[in-house]
C-alpha positions, 0 to 999 in steps of 0.5 A: 618691813617684816619683823619677828612679830609680823603674823600677817601681810606687811602694810601696803604702800601701793594700790595693787598691794591694797587690792592683794590684801583685800583679796587675801581677806576675801579668800580667807573668809571663804576658807574659814566658812568652809572649814567651819561648815565641814567641821560641823558636819563631820562632828555631827556624823561622828556623834549623832546616833541616827542611821538609815539602813536603806538609804542608797542615794540622795539627789537633793544633797548631791545637787547641793554639794555640787552647786555650792562648791561651783558658786564658791569657785566663782566668788573666788575666781572673778576677783582673782582674774580682775586682780591678775589683769590689774597687776599686768596693766601698764599705762603711761609710766612716768619713770622707767627703772632698769634692774639687773641682777648679779651674783650677788648685787643689783645694778640700776639704771634710770633710762629716762636720764643720762648717766644715772646708773649705780650698783647696790651692795649690801652693807657689811656688818663691820660697816653698819651704823646704829640706824642700819638694819642687819642684812637689809640695808644697802649702800645705794638706795633706789630713789623713787617719787611717790604718786608716780607711775613707775615701770621696772624692767628687770633682767639678770646677768648670770643666773635667775634672781627675783626682784621682790618688795612685799609691801609694794606687791612686786615680785618679778623674776630676773632671768638671763637673756629675757626682759621682764617688766612690771608697774607700781605706784607708791602711795606714801613716802618711806623706806621699803625693804625687799630681798632676792626671792629666787635661790641664786647661789651661796650669797643669795640671802645677802642681796637686799633691796631698799627703795626710798620713796621721796617727794617728786621735788626731791627726786628732781633735785637728786637727778640734777645732782646725779647727772 
């Protein structure tokens, strides 16, 4: 969960988020190198006293500053394209979770099981317990077994919403009349928090998401108790 002192990305809880974090570090390293080199060149231009009155062209330097950016873009583009295909890949999901965005709450349905559907509202401040997080906790969390491939299908009933959990690397738009889908696998147990990330009206900031990652055995017990 993001806190006031979080400066970087949240700790990853899925293989996809790990790859996103690696790509972030990879791109950031390249940007730092470019910034240092360009800064050094600008300092040299400002403070050196060398002049060349008759310099009209420089074929070698033009070739260098054309090839180097092209090579740099290749080093960024290849892992970026690989990551895009990984994010869109959905292989044999074990569980399908249907999600519907409303103004201003979420509805969930486990379509693999009968009669498991519920609404998830933010807990009002006057009903919060000492262990609840303000503006982040909900009355009904989403139980998901860890180390299980999950497919989430998302739509909206009224306006555009966005179902987002940063630590899983999942952000999918919920669009009325359209069904979007994504896939994720949670690598560890815990509580993972998210929020609607698309401005959807007056109470946009009051429709949080709480996903509870539990063991497959506990998930089966929950399913049996809910049917």
